[in-house]
C-alpha positions in Angstrom: -46.5 -7.4 17.2 -45.5 -7.9 13.5 -42.2 -9.1 12.3 -39.7 -6.2 11.9 -38.9 -5.4 8.3 -35.3 -4.9 7.2 -34.1 -2.1 5.0 -30.6 -2.7 3.5 -28.7 0.2 2.2 -26.0 -0.9 -0.2 -23.7 2.2 -0.3 -20.8 1.2 -2.5 -17.9 2.2 -2.1 -16.6 3.5 -5.4 -15.0 1.0 -7.8 -16.3 -2.0 -6.1 -18.6 -3.3 -8.9 -21.6 -1.2 -7.9 -22.9 -0.8 -11.4 -22.7 -4.5 -12.1 -24.4 -5.3 -8.8 -27.2 -2.8 -9.6 -27.7 -4.3 -13.1 -27.9 -7.7 -11.4 -30.5 -6.5 -8.9 -32.6 -4.9 -11.7 -32.5 -7.9 -13.9 -33.5 -10.2 -11.0 -36.0 -7.9 -9.2 -38.9 -10.2 -9.8 -37.1 -13.3 -8.5 -35.8 -11.3 -5.5 -39.3 -10.2 -4.7 -40.4 -13.8 -4.6 -37.6 -14.4 -2.1 -38.9 -11.7 0.1 -36.7 -8.7 -0.9 -38.1 -5.7 -2.8 -35.7 -3.8 -5.0 -37.9 -0.7 -6.0 -37.7 0.3 -9.6 -41.0 2.3 -10.1 -41.8 5.9 -9.3 -40.3 9.2 -10.3 -37.6 8.8 -7.6 -36.3 5.7 -9.3 -36.7 6.8 -12.9 -37.8 10.4 -13.5 -40.1 11.2 -16.5 -38.0 11.4 -19.6 -35.3 9.0 -18.5 -34.7 5.7 -20.2 -35.1 2.5 -18.3 -32.6 2.5 -15.4 -30.7 -0.8 -15.8 -27.6 -0.1 -13.7 -28.1 3.2 -11.9 -29.6 1.9 -8.7 -31.3 4.5 -6.6 -29.2 7.5 -7.5 -32.3 9.6 -8.3 -33.6 8.7 -4.9 -30.4 10.1 -3.4 -30.6 13.2 -5.6 -34.2 13.9 -4.5 -33.1 13.5 -0.8 -30.3 16.0 -1.2 -32.1 18.3 -3.6 -29.3 18.1 -6.2 -29.3 17.7 -9.9 -26.3 16.1 -11.7 -24.6 18.1 -14.5 -25.0 15.2 -16.9 -28.8 15.1 -16.6 -30.6 16.3 -19.8 -32.4 19.6 -19.3 -35.8 18.1 -20.0 -35.6 15.7 -17.0 -36.5 17.1 -13.6 -35.8 15.5 -10.2 -38.4 16.4 -7.5 -37.0 17.9 -4.3 -38.0 19.7 -1.2 -40.1 18.7 1.8 -43.0 17.4 -0.2 -40.6 15.1 -2.0 -39.2 13.9 1.2 -42.7 13.1 2.5 -43.6 11.3 -0.7 -40.4 9.2 -0.5 -41.0 8.2 3.1 -44.6 7.2 2.3 -43.5 5.2 -0.7 -40.9 3.2 1.4 -43.3 2.8 4.3 -45.9 1.2 2.0 -43.6 -1.8 1.4 -44.8 -4.8 3.3 -41.5 -6.7 3.4 -37.8 -6.2 3.3 -36.4 -3.5 1.0 -33.0 -3.0 -0.7 -31.8 0.4 -1.9 -28.4 0.8 -3.7 -26.5 3.9 -4.4 -22.9 5.1 -3.8 -24.3 8.5 -3.1 -25.6 7.2 0.2 -21.9 6.8 1.2 -20.4 9.9 -0.4 -23.1 12.6 -0.8 -25.3 12.3 2.3 -24.2 12.8 5.9 -24.9 9.6 7.9 -26.9 11.4 10.5 -29.1 13.0 7.8 -29.4 9.6 6.1 -30.5 8.0 9.3 -33.0 10.8 10.0 -34.6 10.2 6.7 -35.4 6.6 7.5 -36.4 7.1 11.1 -39.9 6.2 12.0 -40.6 4.0 9.0 -40.6 0.7 10.9 -37.4 -0.7 9.4 -34.4 -2.2 11.0 -31.6 -0.6 8.9 -28.5 -2.4 7.7 -25.5 -0.9 5.8 -23.8 -3.0 3.3 -20.4 -1.7 2.2 -17.6 -3.0 0.0 -14.1 -1.6 0.4 -11.3 -2.0 -2.1 -7.5 -1.9 -1.4 -6.3 1.7 -1.9 -3.6 1.0 -4.5 -6.2 -0.7 -6.7 -8.9 1.9 -5.8 -6.7 4.8 -6.9 -5.7 3.2 -10.2 -9.4 2.5 -11.0 -10.5 5.9 -9.9 -7.9 7.5 -12.1 -9.1 5.4 -15.0 -12.7 6.4 -14.4 -12.1 10.1 -13.9 -9.9 10.4 -17.0 -12.4 8.3 -19.0 -15.1 10.8 -18.1 -13.0 13.9 -18.7 -12.6 15.0 -15.1 -8.8 14.6 -14.7 -6.1 15.9 -17.0 -3.0 15.4 -14.8 -0.6 12.4 -14.8 -1.3 9.5 -12.5 1.4 10.5 -10.0 -0.1 13.9 -9.5 -3.6 12.4 -9.1 -2.3 10.1 -6.3 -0.6 13.0 -4.6 -3.9 15.0 -4.6 -5.9 12.0 -3.2 -3.4 11.4 -0.4 -3.1 15.2 0.4 -6.9 15.4 0.6 -7.9 13.9 4.0 -11.5 13.7 2.7 -10.2 11.7 -0.3 -11.6 8.3 -1.3 -8.9 6.3 0.3 -9.6 7.6 3.8 -12.6 5.5 4.5 -12.4 5.2 8.3 -14.0 8.6 8.9 -17.1 7.8 6.9 -17.4 4.2 8.1 -17.2 5.3 11.8 -19.8 8.0 11.1 -22.1 5.3 9.7 -21.5 3.2 12.8 -22.4 6.1 15.0 -25.6 6.8 13.1 -26.8 3.2 12.5 -25.0 1.2 15.1 -21.8 -0.8 14.5 -23.8 -4.0 14.7 -25.7 -3.0 11.6 -22.6 -2.5 9.4 -21.8 -5.3 6.9 -18.3 -4.6 5.6 -17.0 -6.8 2.8 -13.5 -6.6 1.4 -13.5 -6.3 -2.4 -11.1 -9.3 -2.8 -11.9 -12.2 -5.1 -10.2 -14.7 -2.8 -12.7 -13.8 -0.1 -15.9 -13.6 -2.2 -18.4 -16.2 -1.0 -18.9 -18.6 -3.9 -15.9 -17.0 -5.7 -17.8 -14.1 -7.4 -18.9 -10.7 -6.4 -22.5 -11.3 -7.1 -22.6 -14.5 -5.1 -20.9 -12.7 -2.3 -23.4 -9.9 -2.4 -26.4 -12.3 -2.3 -24.8 -14.1 0.6 -24.3 -10.8 2.5 -28.0 -10.1 2.1 -28.7 -13.4 3.8 -30.3 -15.0 0.7 -29.5 -18.3 -1.0 -27.9 -18.3 -4.4 -30.3 -19.3 -7.2 -28.8 -20.9 -10.3 -31.7 -19.3 -12.2 -30.4 -15.8 -11.5 -29.7 -13.8 -14.7 -26.0 -12.7 -14.8 -25.7 -9.4 -16.7 -22.5 -8.3 -18.4 -20.1 -6.2 -16.4 -20.9 -2.5 -16.3 -18.7 0.5 -16.1 -15.5 -1.4 -16.8 -12.1 0.3 -16.9 -10.6 1.1 -20.3 -7.1 0.1 -21.4 -4.3 2.0 -19.8 -3.0 3.0 -23.3 -6.3 4.9 -23.9 -6.0 6.6 -20.5 -2.6 7.9 -21.4 -3.9 9.3 -24.7 -6.9 11.0 -23.0 -4.6 12.6 -20.4 -2.3 14.0 -23.1 -5.1 15.3 -25.4 -7.3 16.8 -22.7 -4.6 19.1 -21.6 -5.4 21.1 -24.6 -9.2 21.2 -24.0 -9.2 23.9 -21.3 -12.4 25.9 -21.3 -14.6 23.1 -22.7 -17.8 22.4 -20.8 -18.3 18.9 -19.4 -20.6 17.5 -22.0 -18.2 18.3 -24.9 -15.4 16.7 -22.9 -17.5 13.6 -22.5 -18.2 13.4 -26.2 -14.5 13.9 -26.9 -13.6 11.1 -24.5 -16.1 8.8 -26.0 -14.7 9.5 -29.5 -11.1 8.8 -28.4 -12.2 5.5 -26.8 -14.2 4.4 -29.8 -11.4 5.2 -32.3 -8.3 4.3 -30.4 -9.3 1.1 -28.6 -8.9 -1.1 -31.7 -5.3 0.2 -31.8 -4.3 -1.1 -28.3 -2.0 -4.0 -27.8 -4.9 -6.1 -26.5 -3.9 -6.3 -22.8 -5.5 -4.9 -19.7 -2.9 -6.3 -17.3 -0.8 -3.1 -17.0 -0.5 -1.5 -13.5 0.0 2.3 -13.1 1.9 1.8 -9.8 5.3 0.2 -9.5 5.4 -2.5 -6.8 7.3 -0.2 -4.5 4.8 2.6 -5.1 1.8 0.3 -4.4 3.3 -1.0 -1.2 4.1 2.6 0.0 0.5 3.6 -0.8 -0.9 0.7 1.3 1.6 1.5 4.1 0.2 5.1 4.1 -3.4 3.8 4.6 -2.4 1.0 7.1 -3.8 2.7 10.2 -7.1 3.6 8.4 -7.6 0.0 7.4 -6.6 -1.5 10.7 -9.0 0.7 12.6 -11.9 -0.3 10.4 -11.1 -4.0 10.8 -10.6 -3.8 14.6 -13.7 -1.7 15.3 -16.2 -2.9 12.8 -15.2 -6.4 11.5 -15.4 -9.0 14.3 -13.1 -11.9 13.7 -10.9 -10.0 11.2 -7.9 -9.9 13.7 -7.4 -6.3 12.6 -6.8 -7.2 9.0 -9.1 -5.6 6.4 -7.3 -6.9 3.3 -5.5 -10.2 3.0 -4.4 -10.4 -0.6 -0.8 -9.5 -0.9 0.0 -6.1 -2.6 3.0 -7.7 -4.4 3.5 -11.4 -5.1 7.0 -12.1 -6.5 5.5 -15.3 -8.1 3.1 -13.3 -10.3 4.1 -11.0 -13.1 3.7 -7.2 -12.5 3.7 -5.0 -15.6 4.0 -1.3 -14.9 2.8 0.7 -17.9 5.9 2.1 -19.7 4.0 4.8 -21.5 2.9 4.9 -25.2 5.4 5.1 -28.0 5.2 7.9 -30.5 3.8 5.6 -33.2 0.8 4.7 -31.1 0.0 8.4 -30.4 0.3 9.3 -34.1 -2.0 6.5 -35.0 -4.6 7.6 -32.4 -4.4 11.2 -33.7 -5.0 10.1 -37.2 -7.9 7.9 -36.2 -9.5 10.8 -34.3 -9.0 13.2 -37.2 -10.4 10.6 -39.6 -13.6 10.2 -37.5 -14.1 13.9 -37.5 -13.5 14.2 -41.2 -15.9 11.3 -42.0 -18.5 13.1 -39.9 -17.9 16.4 -41.8 -16.4 18.1 -38.8 -12.8 18.4 -40.0 -11.4 20.0 -43.1 -9.5 17.9 -45.5 -5.7 18.5 -45.4 -4.5 20.8 -48.1 -2.1 19.3 -50.7 -0.9 22.7 -51.8 2.6 24.0 -51.0 
């Protein structure tokens, strides 16, 4: 009887360095293959015709094909295969791999029901492991807000965004429900849960921790790509929130273009710090108290040896400075508005101001 192959599904979670991990995997796919791990990058389910080389997107198109969905940001000329014939082709493609395989997409965690995900891989001859990173909810919500505003999805203040996420029991902070569903589908012994905390990263970095979680040795010859999908300065987030309130009715793509314009023109005007927090210390601690039961249950049930503690880094350390963002001053907003207008004027999209009285 042959040696059982392992299929590792890296499923995120959101805002845990997934894009950077995927860029690392893509850049080192040849070296990883020599180490016995295949990170597939070929075929229409990994890069559909018409798409540029997929450096940091992982296997999102694989997930889209499984679910039969097409993201709104995809150009109209790119088609993602779907349906039963696509499912059969995907299964045949995976089954053809002789060794261990790694697939990476946050959509495996958020868009596909665990039972459905398990059913897709049944019968392919793999032992399946789930690799999941979880981030402290106060930091997760701040980063999610940053990401959603940056992409034009959120136009409400941070406080309202947090209220919505806490009110929604399916929100990103309530991870126990999804983790327990994965455990039922794949077996708790096949879950690898890693806290997204620098002090607990093996080797001191996320990428070294990820490689260790795969059971592979770190190679000093690995190529380390630049960080992907980084947060933008809080000052820019505040500008975007204020300006986007007046963009009701715009489709998503024009919103994205506007957000890119604001970031490009206003970033040079920032104070040059990214150390601001959106929560006050009391708000951050209250948020973590709210999710305490969620986190304790994950640690107790699925993290042997954790002593019921999912996160160990303190929410607030009196010995370290905490800078809650005070909000932009009027001068900064005016300078941003002028920079945005000037960019439009230079591109011929804005009329010159009249000097007549």
